[in-house]
N, CA, C and O atoms as a printed pandas DataFrame, in Angstrom:
     atom_number atom_name residue_name chain_id  residue_number  x_coord  y_coord  z_coord
0              1         N          MET        A               1  125.212   54.698   64.368
1              2        CA          MET        A               1  124.062   55.313   64.982
2              3         C          MET        A               1  122.922   54.304   65.044
3              4         O          MET        A               1  122.636   53.631   64.054
4              5         N          GLN        A               2  122.284   54.195   66.178
5              6        CA          GLN        A               2  121.204   53.241   66.371
6              7         C          GLN        A               2  119.904   53.770   65.767
7              8         O          GLN        A               2  119.549   54.933   65.959
8              9         N          GLU        A               3  119.204   52.912   65.041
9             10        CA          GLU        A               3  117.921   53.265   64.441
10            11         C          GLU        A               3  116.851   53.344   65.533
11            12         O          GLU        A               3  116.680   52.403   66.309
12            13         N          ARG        A               4  116.135   54.462   65.590
13            14        CA          ARG        A               4  115.115   54.640   66.622
14            15         C          ARG        A               4  113.698   54.682   66.062
15            16         O          ARG        A               4  112.742   54.825   66.825
16            17         N          ARG        A               5  113.545   54.562   64.762
17            18        CA          ARG        A               5  112.213   54.616   64.159
18            19         C          ARG        A               5  111.486   53.295   64.354
19            20         O          ARG        A               5  112.090   52.223   64.337
20            21         N          ASN        A               6  110.161   53.400   64.542
21            22        CA          ASN        A               6  109.328   52.202   64.663
22            23         C          ASN        A               6  108.904   51.667   63.304
23            24         O          ASN        A               6  108.598   50.482   63.171
24            25         N          ALA        A               7  108.885   52.533   62.291
25            26        CA          ALA        A               7  108.446   52.134   60.957
26            27         C          ALA        A               7  109.434   52.674   59.923
27            28         O          ALA        A               7  109.994   53.754   60.107
28            29         N          PRO        A               8  109.650   51.925   58.834
29            30        CA          PRO        A               8  110.566   52.411   57.796
30            31         C          PRO        A               8  110.010   53.651   57.107
31            32         O          PRO        A               8  108.797   53.823   56.990
32            33         N          ARG        A               9  110.914   54.507   56.655
33            34        CA          ARG        A               9  110.497   55.728   55.947
34            35         C          ARG        A               9  110.616   55.510   54.447
35            36         O          ARG        A               9  111.505   54.810   53.962
36            37         N          ASP        A              10  109.688   56.134   53.732
37            38        CA          ASP        A              10  109.693   56.095   52.268
38            39         C          ASP        A              10  110.099   57.460   51.742
39            40         O          ASP        A              10  109.700   58.487   52.292
40            41         N          ARG        A              11  110.899   57.475   50.671
41            42        CA          ARG        A              11  111.251   58.751   50.038
42            43         C          ARG        A              11  110.009   59.311   49.360
43            44         O          ARG        A              11  109.287   58.593   48.669
44            45         N          THR        A              12  109.768   60.614   49.569
45            46        CA          THR        A              12  108.560   61.215   49.016
46            47         C          THR        A              12  108.848   62.460   48.185
47            48         O          THR        A              12  108.287   62.615   47.100
48            49         N          PHE        A              13  109.701   63.338   48.666
49            50        CA          PHE        A              13  109.981   64.630   48.026
50            51         C          PHE        A              13  108.687   65.371   47.690
51            52         O          PHE        A              13  108.477   65.814   46.560
52            53         N          LEU        A              14  107.825   65.494   48.705
53            54        CA          LEU        A              14  106.558   66.216   48.569
54            55         C          LEU        A              14  106.699   67.635   49.102
55            56         O          LEU        A              14  107.499   67.894   50.001
56            57         N          TRP        A              15  105.913   68.556   48.539
57            58        CA          TRP        A              15  105.840   69.896   49.107
58            59         C          TRP        A              15  104.792   69.889   50.204
59            60         O          TRP        A              15  103.745   69.252   50.087
60            61         N          GLY        A              16  105.098   70.615   51.274
61            62        CA          GLY        A              16  104.175   70.694   52.390
62            63         C          GLY        A              16  103.999   72.119   52.863
63            64         O          GLY        A              16  104.656   73.048   52.392
64            65         N          SER        A              17  103.097   72.256   53.800
65            66        CA          SER        A              17  102.829   73.556   54.393
66            67         C          SER        A              17  102.689   73.376   55.897
67            68         O          SER        A              17  101.941   72.515   56.363
68            69         N          ILE        A              18  103.407   74.187   56.646
69            70        CA          ILE        A              18  103.360   74.183   58.112
70            71         C          ILE        A              18  102.450   75.322   58.543
71            72         O          ILE        A              18  102.596   76.446   58.063
72            73         N          ALA        A              19  101.509   75.043   59.447
73            74        CA          ALA        A              19  100.581   76.087   59.885
74            75         C          ALA        A              19  100.443   76.082   61.409
75            76         O          ALA        A              19  100.272   75.035   62.033
76            77         N          PHE        A              20  100.523   77.292   61.993
77            78        CA          PHE        A              20  100.267   77.494   63.418
78            79         C          PHE        A              20  100.061   78.982   63.644
79            80         O          PHE        A              20  100.657   79.807   62.952
80            81         N          ASN        A              21   99.224   79.325   64.608
81            82        CA          ASN        A              21   98.976   80.726   64.981
82            83         C          ASN        A              21   98.706   81.633   63.777
83            84         O          ASN        A              21   99.248   82.735   63.702
84            85         N          ASP        A              22   97.881   81.183   62.843
85            86        CA          ASP        A              22   97.530   81.952   61.637
86            87         C          ASP        A              22   98.731   82.252   60.737
87            88         O          ASP        A              22   98.663   83.164   59.913
88            89         N          LEU        A              23   99.829   81.504   60.881
89            90        CA          LEU        A              23  101.011   81.637   60.029
90            91         C          LEU        A              23  101.167   80.358   59.221
91            92         O          LEU        A              23  100.815   79.274   59.687
92            93         N          THR        A              24  101.696   80.487   58.006
93            94        CA          THR        A              24  102.008   79.301   57.205
94            95         C          THR        A              24  103.387   79.451   56.579
95            96         O          THR        A              24  103.804   80.552   56.219
96            97         N          PHE        A              25  104.085   78.331   56.456
97            98        CA          PHE        A              25  105.413   78.283   55.864
98            99         C          PHE        A              25  105.500   77.053   54.973
99           100         O          PHE        A              25  105.005   75.985   55.334
100          101         N          ASP        A              26  106.121   77.199   53.820
101          102        CA          ASP        A              26  106.333   76.062   52.938
102          103         C          ASP        A              26  107.494   75.214   53.450
103          104         O          ASP        A              26  108.406   75.713   54.109
104          105         N          CYS        A              27  107.440   73.928   53.133
105          106        CA          CYS        A              27  108.532   73.027   53.491
106          107         C          CYS        A              27  108.600   71.911   52.462
107          108         O          CYS        A              27  107.672   71.719   51.676
108          109         N          LEU        A              28  109.695   71.185   52.474
109          110        CA          LEU        A              28  109.866   70.002   51.651
110          111         C          LEU        A              28  109.813   68.801   52.588
111          112         O          LEU        A              28  110.372   68.835   53.684
112          113         N          ILE        A              29  109.141   67.746   52.154
113          114        CA          ILE        A              29  109.031   66.517   52.948
114          115         C          ILE        A              29  109.776   65.425   52.181
115          116         O          ILE        A              29  109.191   64.761   51.325
116          117         N          PRO        A              30  111.075   65.235   52.484
117          118        CA          PRO        A              30  111.865   64.278   51.711
118          119         C          PRO        A              30  111.538   62.818   52.012
119          120         O          PRO        A              30  111.754   61.949   51.168
120          121         N          ASN        A              31  111.016   62.542   53.213
121          122        CA          ASN        A              31  110.616   61.170   53.519
122          123         C          ASN        A              31  109.602   61.164   54.648
123          124         O          ASN        A              31  109.485   62.118   55.417
124          125         N          ARG        A              32  108.868   60.052   54.726
125          126        CA          ARG        A              32  107.868   59.887   55.785
126          127         C          ARG        A              32  107.596   58.415   56.009
127          128         O          ARG        A              32  107.926   57.566   55.180
128          129         N          SER        A              33  106.988   58.133   57.148
129          130        CA          SER        A              33  106.573   56.781   57.491
130          131         C          SER        A              33  105.139   56.865   57.995
131          132         O          SER        A              33  104.516   57.925   57.933
132          133         N          ARG        A              34  104.621   55.756   58.490
133          134        CA          ARG        A              34  103.257   55.801   59.043
134          135         C          ARG        A              34  103.221   56.602   60.343
135          136         O          ARG        A              34  102.154   57.054   60.758
136          137         N          ASP        A              35  104.394   56.786   60.999
137          138        CA          ASP        A              35  104.448   57.461   62.296
138          139         C          ASP        A              35  104.918   58.909   62.245
139          140         O          ASP        A              35  104.657   59.664   63.181
140          141         N          GLY        A              36  105.607   59.319   61.174
141          142        CA          GLY        A              36  106.155   60.667   61.154
142          143         C          GLY        A              36  106.814   61.004   59.835
143          144         O          GLY        A              36  106.683   60.279   58.849
144          145         N          ALA        A              37  107.533   62.132   59.834
145          146        CA          ALA        A              37  108.164   62.603   58.603
146          147         C          ALA        A              37  109.378   63.463   58.923
147          148         O          ALA        A              37  109.546   63.958   60.038
148          149         N          LYS        A              38  110.211   63.623   57.910
149          150        CA          LYS        A              38  111.339   64.542   57.987
150          151         C          LYS        A              38  110.983   65.756   57.134
151          152         O          LYS        A              38  110.484   65.614   56.017
152          153         N          LEU        A              39  111.240   66.942   57.660
153          154        CA          LEU        A              39  110.939   68.180   56.955
154          155         C          LEU        A              39  112.217   68.954   56.693
155          156         O          LEU        A              39  113.169   68.887   57.470
156          157         N          ILE        A              40  112.227   69.688   55.593
157          158        CA          ILE        A              40  113.278   70.661   55.335
158          159         C          ILE        A              40  112.574   72.013   55.270
159          160         O          ILE        A              40  111.688   72.234   54.446
160          161         N          VAL        A              41  112.990   72.905   56.156
161          162        CA          VAL        A              41  112.347   74.210   56.287
162          163         C          VAL        A              41  113.431   75.249   56.560
163          164         O          VAL        A              41  114.464   74.924   57.145
164          165         N          ASN        A              42  113.209   76.474   56.150
165          166        CA          ASN        A              42  114.176   77.534   56.391
166          167         C          ASN        A              42  114.561   77.540   57.869
167          168         O          ASN        A              42  113.692   77.547   58.741
168          169         N          GLU        A              43  115.856   77.537   58.146
169          170        CA          GLU        A              43  116.302   77.432   59.540
170          171         C          GLU        A              43  115.934   78.638   60.388
171          172         O          GLU        A              43  116.019   78.569   61.614
172          173         N          THR        A              44  115.526   79.745   59.769
173          174        CA          THR        A              44  115.119   80.921   60.549
174          175         C          THR        A              44  113.664   80.826   61.008
175          176         O          THR        A              44  113.215   81.632   61.822
176          177         N          VAL        A              45  112.924   79.834   60.483
177          178        CA          VAL        A              45  111.517   79.663   60.861
178          179         C          VAL        A              45  111.432   78.974   62.218
179          180         O          VAL        A              45  112.001   77.902   62.423
180          181         N          PHE        A              46  110.713   79.607   63.140
181          182        CA          PHE        A              46  110.449   79.004   64.443
182          183         C          PHE        A              46  109.403   77.914   64.267
183          184         O          PHE        A              46  108.392   78.128   63.597
184          185         N          LEU        A              47  109.633   76.755   64.858
185          186        CA          LEU        A              47  108.643   75.683   64.850
186          187         C          LEU        A              47  108.197   75.415   66.286
187          188         O          LEU        A              47  109.028   75.135   67.149
188          189         N          PRO        A              48  106.893   75.500   66.546
189          190        CA          PRO        A              48  106.400   75.207   67.898
190          191         C          PRO        A              48  106.413   73.706   68.167
191          192         O          PRO        A              48  106.742   72.913   67.285
192          193         N          ARG        A              49  106.060   73.331   69.361
193          194        CA          ARG        A              49  106.040   71.915   69.748
194          195         C          ARG        A              49  105.046   71.119   68.904
195          196         O          ARG        A              49  105.343   69.992   68.508
196          197         N          GLU        A              50  103.866   71.688   68.622
197          198        CA          GLU        A              50  102.860   71.032   67.785
198          199         C          GLU        A              50  102.361   71.998   66.726
199          200         O          GLU        A              50  102.260   73.200   66.972
200          201         N          PHE        A              51  102.046   71.468   65.538
201          202        CA          PHE        A              51  101.504   72.290   64.453
202          203         C          PHE        A              51  100.833   71.379   63.439
203          204         O          PHE        A              51  100.913   70.155   63.538
204          205         N          ASP        A              52  100.162   71.994   62.453
205          206        CA          ASP        A              52   99.517   71.248   61.376
206          207         C          ASP        A              52  100.455   71.188   60.179
207          208         O          ASP        A              52  101.061   72.190   59.800
208          209         N          LEU        A              53  100.566   70.009   59.593
209          210        CA          LEU        A              53  101.395   69.794   58.409
210          211         C          LEU        A              53  100.478   69.325   57.286
211          212         O          LEU        A              53   99.813   68.295   57.403
212          213         N          THR        A              54  100.448   70.098   56.187
213          214        CA          THR        A              54   99.622   69.735   55.034
214          215         C          THR        A              54  100.513   69.190   53.931
215          216         O          THR        A              54  101.516   69.803   53.566
216          217         N          PHE        A              55  100.137   68.029   53.402
217          218        CA          PHE        A              55  100.784   67.441   52.241
218          219         C          PHE        A              55  100.037   68.007   51.036
219          220         O          PHE        A              55   98.922   67.577   50.741
220          221         N          LYS        A              56  100.644   68.969   50.340
221          222        CA          LYS        A              56   99.934   69.744   49.319
222          223         C          LYS        A              56   99.369   68.894   48.185
223          224         O          LYS        A              56   98.202   69.053   47.826
224          225         N          ARG        A              57  100.157   68.012   47.624
225          226        CA          ARG        A              57   99.675   67.216   46.488
226          227         C          ARG        A              57   98.528   66.309   46.909
227          228         O          ARG        A              57   97.588   66.100   46.142
228          229         N          GLU        A              58   98.596   65.768   48.122
229          230        CA          GLU        A              58   97.562   64.854   48.610
230          231         C          GLU        A              58   96.381   65.584   49.242
231          232         O          GLU        A              58   95.333   64.988   49.490
232          233         N          LYS        A              59   96.558   66.876   49.500
233          234        CA          LYS        A              59   95.525   67.682   50.149
234          235         C          LYS        A              59   95.062   67.053   51.460
235          236         O          LYS        A              59   93.867   66.986   51.747
236          237         N          ARG        A              60   96.029   66.594   52.247
237          238        CA          ARG        A              60   95.766   66.011   53.566
238          239         C          ARG        A              60   96.551   66.783   54.611
239          240         O          ARG        A              60   97.683   67.207   54.379
240          241         N          THR        A              61   95.932   66.952   55.753
241          242        CA          THR        A              61   96.581   67.658   56.861
242          243         C          THR        A              61   96.684   66.725   58.050
243          244         O          THR        A              61   95.746   65.997   58.374
244          245         N          ARG        A              62   97.850   66.758   58.698
245          246        CA          ARG        A              62   98.086   65.958   59.905
246          247         C          ARG        A              62   98.553   66.876   61.015
247          248         O          ARG        A              62   99.293   67.829   60.768
248          249         N          ARG        A              63   98.134   66.602   62.217
249          250        CA          ARG        A              63   98.660   67.280   63.396
250          251         C          ARG        A              63   99.955   66.562   63.744
251          252         O          ARG        A              63   99.991   65.333   63.803
252          253         N          VAL        A              64  101.029   67.333   63.978
253          254        CA          VAL        A              64  102.328   66.731   64.254
254          255         C          VAL        A              64  102.973   67.339   65.496
255          256         O          VAL        A              64  102.640   68.446   65.917
256          257         N          ARG        A              65  103.903   66.582   66.064
257          258        CA          ARG        A              65  104.698   67.028   67.215
258          259         C          ARG        A              65  106.153   67.040   66.791
259          260         O          ARG        A              65  106.651   66.060   66.238
260          261         N          LEU        A              66  106.832   68.138   67.045
261          262        CA          LEU        A              66  108.246   68.266   66.717
262          263         C          LEU        A              66  109.050   67.342   67.628
263          264         O          LEU        A              66  108.932   67.422   68.851
264          265         N          THR        A              67  109.867   66.467   67.042
265          266        CA          THR        A              67  110.676   65.548   67.851
266          267         C          THR        A              67  112.154   65.906   67.844
267          268         O          THR        A              67  112.871   65.600   68.797
268          269         N          TRP        A              68  112.617   66.553   66.773
269          270        CA          TRP        A              68  114.008   67.020   66.721
270          271         C          TRP        A              68  114.133   68.113   65.677
271          272         O          TRP        A              68  113.302   68.236   64.778
272          273         N          ARG        A              69  115.196   68.912   65.814
273          274        CA          ARG        A              69  115.456   70.005   64.862
274          275         C          ARG        A              69  116.953   70.235   64.779
275          276         O          ARG        A              69  117.615   70.389   65.806
276          277         N          ARG        A              70  117.505   70.260   63.548
277          278        CA          ARG        A              70  118.904   70.591   63.294
278          279         C          ARG        A              70  118.962   71.494   62.071
279          280         O          ARG        A              70  118.666   71.063   60.956
280          281         N          ARG        A              71  119.340   72.733   62.281
281          282        CA          ARG        A              71  119.436   73.735   61.209
282          283         C          ARG        A              71  118.161   73.780   60.382
283          284         O          ARG        A              71  117.117   74.207   60.874
284          285         N          ASP        A              72  118.238   73.334   59.100
285          286        CA          ASP        A              72  117.054   73.423   58.239
286          287         C          ASP        A              72  116.280   72.105   58.156
287          288         O          ASP        A              72  115.402   71.961   57.304
288          289         N          GLU        A              73  116.592   71.150   59.024
289          290        CA          GLU        A              73  115.895   69.865   59.046
290          291         C          GLU        A              73  115.128   69.710   60.357
291          292         O          GLU        A              73  115.528   70.223   61.401
292          293         N          ALA        A              74  114.013   68.986   60.267
293          294        CA          ALA        A              74  113.217   68.720   61.467
294          295         C          ALA        A              74  112.540   67.368   61.317
295          296         O          ALA        A              74  112.190   66.950   60.213
296          297         N          GLY        A              75  112.363   66.698   62.434
297          298        CA          GLY        A              75  111.623   65.444   62.456
298          299         C          GLY        A              75  110.334   65.656   63.207
299          300         O          GLY        A              75  110.316   66.319   64.244
300          301         N          VAL        A              76  109.243   65.095   62.688
301          302        CA          VAL        A              76  107.946   65.231   63.349
302          303         C          VAL        A              76  107.288   63.865   63.491
303          304         O          VAL        A              76  107.516   62.962   62.686
304          305         N          ALA        A              77  106.472   63.731   64.523
305          306        CA          ALA        A              77  105.665   62.531   64.737
306          307         C          ALA        A              77  104.206   62.914   64.557
307          308         O          ALA        A              77  103.773   63.964   65.030
308          309         N          PHE        A              78  103.441   62.056   63.868
309          310        CA          PHE        A              78  102.017   62.309   63.693
310          311         C          PHE        A              78  101.300   62.068   65.020
311          312         O          PHE        A              78  101.525   61.051   65.677
312          313         N          THR        A              79  100.432   63.010   65.413
313          314        CA          THR        A              79   99.725   62.880   66.691
314          315         C          THR        A              79   98.246   62.600   66.513
315          316         O          THR        A              79   97.573   62.253   67.484
316          317         N          ALA        A              80   97.716   62.741   65.302
317          318        CA          ALA        A              80   96.292   62.519   65.044
318          319         C          ALA        A              80   96.139   61.899   63.670
319          320         O          ALA        A              80   97.002   62.073   62.809
320          321         N          PRO        A              81   95.048   61.174   63.454
321          322        CA          PRO        A              81   94.815   60.582   62.130
322          323         C          PRO        A              81   94.684   61.652   61.056
323          324         O          PRO        A              81   94.389   62.810   61.349
324          325         N          ALA        A              82   94.906   61.253   59.816
325          326        CA          ALA        A              82   94.774   62.186   58.685
326          327         C          ALA        A              82   93.348   62.689   58.597
327          328         O          ALA        A              82   92.395   61.948   58.837
328          329         N          ARG        A              83   93.216   63.950   58.252
329          330        CA          ARG        A              83   91.889   64.524   58.035
330          331         C          ARG        A              83   91.598   64.489   56.548
331          332         O          ARG        A              83   92.377   64.986   55.736
332          333         N          GLU        A              84   90.488   63.907   56.210
333          334        CA          GLU        A              84   90.074   63.825   54.813
334          335         C          GLU        A              84   89.584   65.190   54.340
335          336         O          GLU        A              84   89.039   65.962   55.129
336          337         N          PRO        A              85   89.775   65.490   53.054
337          338        CA          PRO        A              85   89.204   66.726   52.534
338          339         C          PRO        A              85   87.693   66.692   52.685
339          340         O          PRO        A              85   87.073   65.649   52.478
340          341         N          ARG        A              86   87.095   67.816   53.041
341          342        CA          ARG        A              86   85.652   67.895   53.240
342          343         C          ARG        A              86   84.942   67.933   51.895
343          344         O          ARG        A              86   85.290   68.727   51.022
344          345         N          ILE        A              87   83.956   67.080   51.738
345          346        CA          ILE        A              87   83.193   67.034   50.497
346          347         C          ILE        A              87   81.859   67.720   50.735
347          348         O          ILE        A              87   81.138   67.393   51.678
348          349         N          ILE        A              88   81.543   68.666   49.878
349          350        CA          ILE        A              88   80.270   69.366   49.967
350          351         C          ILE        A              88   79.496   69.058   48.704
351          352         O          ILE        A              88   79.997   69.259   47.598
352          353         N          ALA        A              89   78.274   68.568   48.865
353          354        CA          ALA        A              89   77.434   68.251   47.717
354          355         C          ALA        A              89   76.482   69.409   47.448
355          356         O          ALA        A              89   76.024   70.094   48.363
356          357         N          VAL        A              90   76.202   69.603   46.176
357          358        CA          VAL        A              90   75.279   70.646   45.752
358          359         C          VAL        A              90   74.213   69.990   44.882
359          360         O          VAL        A              90   74.533   69.199   43.995
360          361         N          ASP        A              91   72.936   70.320   45.135
361          362        CA          ASP        A              91   71.867   69.730   44.323
362          363         C          ASP        A              91   71.753   70.449   42.982
363          364         O          ASP        A              91   72.516   71.374   42.703
364          365         N          ALA        A              92   70.796   70.022   42.148
365          366        CA          ALA        A              92   70.629   70.566   40.799
366          367         C          ALA        A              92   70.290   72.059   40.801
367          368         O          ALA        A              92   70.529   72.746   39.808
368          369         N          ASN        A              93   69.734   72.567   41.910
369          370        CA          ASN        A              93   69.382   73.992   42.006
370          371         C          ASN        A              93   70.503   74.835   42.591
371          372         O          ASN        A              93   70.348   76.046   42.749
372          373         N          GLY        A              94   71.631   74.210   42.915
373          374        CA          GLY        A              94   72.760   74.950   43.463
374          375         C          GLY        A              94   72.739   75.099   44.966
375          376         O          GLY        A              94   73.516   75.875   45.522
376          377         N          TYR        A              95   71.844   74.352   45.650
377          378        CA          TYR        A              95   71.771   74.419   47.105
378          379         C          TYR        A              95   72.663   73.354   47.730
379          380         O          TYR        A              95   72.788   72.251   47.198
380          381         N          ILE        A              96   73.276   73.683   48.849
381          382        CA          ILE        A              96   74.128   72.720   49.548
382          383         C          ILE        A              96   73.260   71.649   50.173
383          384         O          ILE        A              96   72.262   71.942   50.831
384          385         N          VAL        A              97   73.658   70.382   49.955
385          386        CA          VAL        A              97   72.930   69.240   50.496
386          387         C          VAL        A              97   73.549   68.865   51.837
387          388         O          VAL        A              97   74.771   68.740   51.920
388          389         N          PRO        A              98   72.745   68.679   52.903
389          390        CA          PRO        A              98   73.316   68.275   54.200
390          391         C          PRO        A              98   74.086   66.963   54.055
391          392         O          PRO        A              98   73.707   66.097   53.265
392          393         N          SER        A              99   75.181   66.821   54.831
393          394        CA          SER        A              99   76.043   65.645   54.716
394          395         C          SER        A              99   75.288   64.352   54.986
395          396         O          SER        A              99   75.646   63.318   54.421
396          397         N          ALA        A             100   74.250   64.370   55.833
397          398        CA          ALA        A             100   73.476   63.158   56.121
398          399         C          ALA        A             100   72.742   62.672   54.878
399          400         O          ALA        A             100   72.492   61.473   54.748
400          401         N          ALA        A             101   72.388   63.575   53.956
401          402        CA          ALA        A             101   71.681   63.210   52.747
402          403         C          ALA        A             101   72.592   62.667   51.671
403          404         O          ALA        A             101   72.110   62.128   50.675
404          405         N          ILE        A             102   73.913   62.796   51.844
405          406        CA          ILE        A             102   74.865   62.334   50.831
406          407         C          ILE        A             102   74.980   60.817   50.843
407          408         O          ILE        A             102   75.120   60.199   49.787
408          409         N          ASP        A             103   74.923   60.210   52.027
409          410        CA          ASP        A             103   75.065   58.747   52.146
410          411         C          ASP        A             103   73.919   58.076   51.514
411          412         O          ASP        A             103   73.851   56.847   51.508
């Protein structure tokens, strides 16, 4: 079989979460690269063409595009940069500080 990946994949065995249309499903992410990832998800779960994939331990979410699906396995390509967790600062009085004041 010819290798079609642009970047090597690293073994991860991370737990993830798939989200679309106000629905979420857990999945296992056995490997990933800078361009995409392989998912293991219940084969009865419908996966749309695009959805959000959250790496639970890293608390990062990526927008992904489904590239292939076989039974309980799926391959996805990242379509947008990682979104950083939002940091909210609170002053000594418990008031939220505007993000411009944090820098």
